[in-house]
Backbone as a chain_set.jsonl record, in Angstrom:
{"seq": "MTWTVHEVYDSFQVVPDDDLKPHSFFHCECHPRYVDGIFVHNAFDGREATEKPLLS", "coords": {"N": [[19.721, -35.429, -20.422], [20.018, -32.88, -22.186], [20.244, -31.595, -25.782], [20.066, -28.564, -27.42], [19.114, -27.142, -31.457], [20.281, -24.527, -32.991], [19.364, -21.695, -35.511], [21.773, -20.244, -37.157], [22.616, -17.696, -38.665], [23.225, -18.684, -41.758], [23.697, -20.612, -40.889], [23.211, -24.449, -38.908], [24.102, -25.025, -35.498], [24.385, -27.222, -33.12], [23.75, -27.431, -29.379], [24.657, -28.031, -26.564], [22.547, -28.09, -24.076], [22.244, -26.528, -20.494], [25.186, -26.946, -19.491], [28.094, -26.966, -18.34], [29.885, -24.663, -19.094], [29.143, -21.793, -20.884], [28.485, -21.641, -24.586], [29.691, -20.378, -27.57], [28.451, -18.976, -30.261], [30.582, -18.149, -32.71], [33.675, -18.914, -32.882], [33.809, -21.023, -30.878], [35.192, -21.916, -27.87], [35.292, -24.652, -27.343], [35.605, -26.271, -29.673], [34.258, -27.065, -32.251], [32.742, -29.676, -33.972], [32.655, -29.716, -37.596], [29.985, -31.567, -39.481], [28.78, -32.768, -42.158], [27.357, -29.899, -42.92], [26.734, -28.75, -40.613], [27.217, -27.468, -37.229], [28.49, -28.834, -34.604], [28.287, -28.627, -31.551], [31.029, -29.778, -28.994], [30.38, -30.914, -25.407], [31.665, -29.597, -22.577], [30.83, -30.882, -20.262], [31.326, -33.517, -20.134], [29.246, -35.129, -21.579], [29.084, -36.702, -23.869], [30.068, -39.227, -23.284], [28.847, -41.111, -22.312], [26.194, -40.932, -23.799], [23.82, -41.91, -26.257], [24.161, -42.119, -29.835], [20.549, -41.164, -31.082], [18.357, -43.541, -33.297], [17.774, -43.579, -36.952]], "CA": [[20.546, -33.916, -20.583], [19.449, -32.522, -23.569], [21.118, -30.79, -26.776], [19.372, -27.353, -28.85], [19.896, -26.745, -32.235], [20.094, -23.348, -33.363], [19.718, -21.078, -36.644], [22.476, -18.696, -36.805], [22.898, -16.834, -39.976], [23.189, -19.59, -42.665], [24.446, -22.224, -40.463], [22.888, -25.031, -37.989], [24.803, -25.127, -34.522], [23.824, -28.438, -32.165], [24.6, -27.204, -28.164], [24.412, -28.682, -25.156], [21.882, -27.469, -22.188], [23.227, -27.354, -18.991], [26.385, -27.455, -19.65], [29.455, -26.369, -17.259], [30.205, -23.074, -19.413], [28.402, -21.414, -21.831], [28.404, -21.216, -25.615], [29.325, -19.331, -28.496], [28.219, -19.337, -31.832], [31.571, -17.578, -33.044], [34.804, -19.51, -32.461], [33.556, -21.373, -29.492], [35.985, -22.286, -27.255], [34.908, -26.439, -27.129], [36.248, -26.694, -30.772], [32.627, -27.887, -32.858], [32.826, -30.624, -35.164], [31.635, -29.846, -38.583], [29.539, -32.679, -39.857], [27.091, -32.506, -42.82], [26.734, -28.938, -42.906], [26.099, -28.584, -39.294], [28.646, -27.819, -36.315], [28.373, -30.187, -33.792], [29.814, -28.392, -30.211], [31.506, -30.386, -27.637], [29.974, -30.363, -24.212], [32.124, -29.324, -21.233], [31.069, -31.696, -19.11], [31.987, -34.668, -21.258], [28.231, -36.707, -21.424], [28.801, -37.595, -25.21], [30.915, -40.384, -23.475], [27.629, -41.889, -22.016], [25.576, -40.731, -24.366], [24.387, -43.188, -27.212], [23.277, -41.446, -30.654], [19.433, -42.371, -31.9], [18.819, -44.385, -34.724], [17.594, -42.253, -37.753]], "C": [[20.463, -33.826, -21.962], [20.385, -31.372, -24.516], [20.061, -29.512, -27.237], [19.967, -27.255, -30.195], [19.072, -25.261, -32.99], [20.402, -22.766, -35.096], [20.413, -20.387, -36.191], [23.477, -18.311, -38.1], [21.902, -17.989, -41.245], [23.735, -20.85, -42.037], [23.447, -22.877, -39.118], [24.202, -25.209, -37.068], [23.831, -26.01, -33.223], [24.808, -27.62, -30.477], [23.908, -27.43, -27.456], [23.8, -27.678, -24.236], [22.409, -27.553, -21.658], [24.595, -27.102, -18.837], [27.128, -26.355, -18.566], [29.815, -25.061, -17.854], [29.341, -22.644, -20.709], [29.542, -21.478, -23.172], [28.766, -20.553, -26.7], [29.328, -19.607, -29.913], [29.247, -19.145, -33.21], [32.962, -18.231, -32.652], [34.761, -20.079, -30.868], [34.672, -22.521, -29.117], [36.073, -24.284, -27.373], [35.277, -27.136, -28.589], [35.116, -27.259, -31.866], [33.477, -28.33, -34.099], [31.739, -30.017, -36.282], [31.083, -30.797, -39.239], [27.924, -32.349, -41.031], [26.838, -30.952, -42.854], [26.674, -28.512, -41.834], [27.254, -28.516, -38.076], [27.802, -28.126, -35.106], [28.959, -29.841, -32.163], [29.929, -29.784, -29.248], [30.964, -29.884, -26.115], [31.333, -30.858, -23.029], [32.091, -30.366, -20.258], [30.998, -33.465, -19.267], [30.795, -35.851, -21.306], [28.536, -36.732, -22.932], [29.659, -39.027, -24.747], [30.014, -41.291, -22.894], [26.804, -41.566, -22.423], [25.297, -41.596, -25.535], [23.384, -42.547, -28.463], [21.834, -42.174, -30.958], [20.054, -42.964, -33.131], [17.626, -42.879, -35.394], [16.833, -43.615, -38.616]], "O": [[20.838, -34.685, -22.759], [21.075, -30.483, -24.017], [18.936, -29.993, -27.371], [21.195, -27.267, -30.277], [17.916, -25.027, -33.344], [21.316, -23.19, -35.802], [20.214, -19.804, -35.126], [24.653, -18.573, -38.354], [20.706, -18.104, -41.514], [24.12, -21.869, -42.612], [22.936, -22.067, -38.345], [25.271, -25.489, -37.611], [22.875, -25.555, -32.596], [26.008, -27.353, -30.411], [22.699, -27.193, -27.455], [24.353, -26.694, -23.746], [23.291, -28.409, -21.725], [25.001, -27.101, -17.675], [26.741, -25.258, -18.162], [30.094, -24.216, -17.004], [28.955, -23.539, -21.461], [30.771, -21.422, -23.117], [27.814, -19.815, -26.955], [30.088, -20.336, -30.551], [29.05, -19.631, -34.323], [33.293, -17.636, -31.627], [35.457, -19.697, -29.927], [34.969, -23.559, -29.708], [37.135, -24.897, -27.476], [35.262, -28.362, -28.707], [35.576, -28.302, -32.331], [34.332, -27.822, -34.824], [30.531, -29.846, -36.125], [31.984, -31.169, -39.991], [26.764, -31.97, -40.862], [25.616, -30.816, -42.782], [26.46, -27.311, -41.998], [28.097, -29.408, -37.981], [26.688, -27.705, -34.791], [29.818, -30.525, -31.607], [29.041, -30.573, -28.927], [31.087, -28.728, -25.71], [31.779, -31.972, -22.753], [33.04, -30.715, -19.556], [30.629, -34.326, -18.468], [31.017, -37.053, -21.165], [27.366, -36.892, -23.281], [29.928, -39.865, -25.608], [30.41, -42.455, -22.953], [25.923, -41.691, -21.572], [26.291, -42.138, -26.017], [22.169, -42.431, -28.308], [21.75, -43.396, -31.079], [21.143, -43.017, -33.704], [17.061, -41.909, -34.89], [16.268, -43.426, -39.693]]}, "num_chains": 1, "name": "protein.A"}
């Protein structure tokens, strides 16, 4: 499962690809987290429970 980064006006948003429901860049119902200046959306399919973060 993959994620895509979108630049929306003056912000960056990370959105899951091929999720169960579409995401909105304004008032998304997944209640995205704001981390270090980036909006990180939560997947409706729960993929965060099994994914591991990439090492930087």
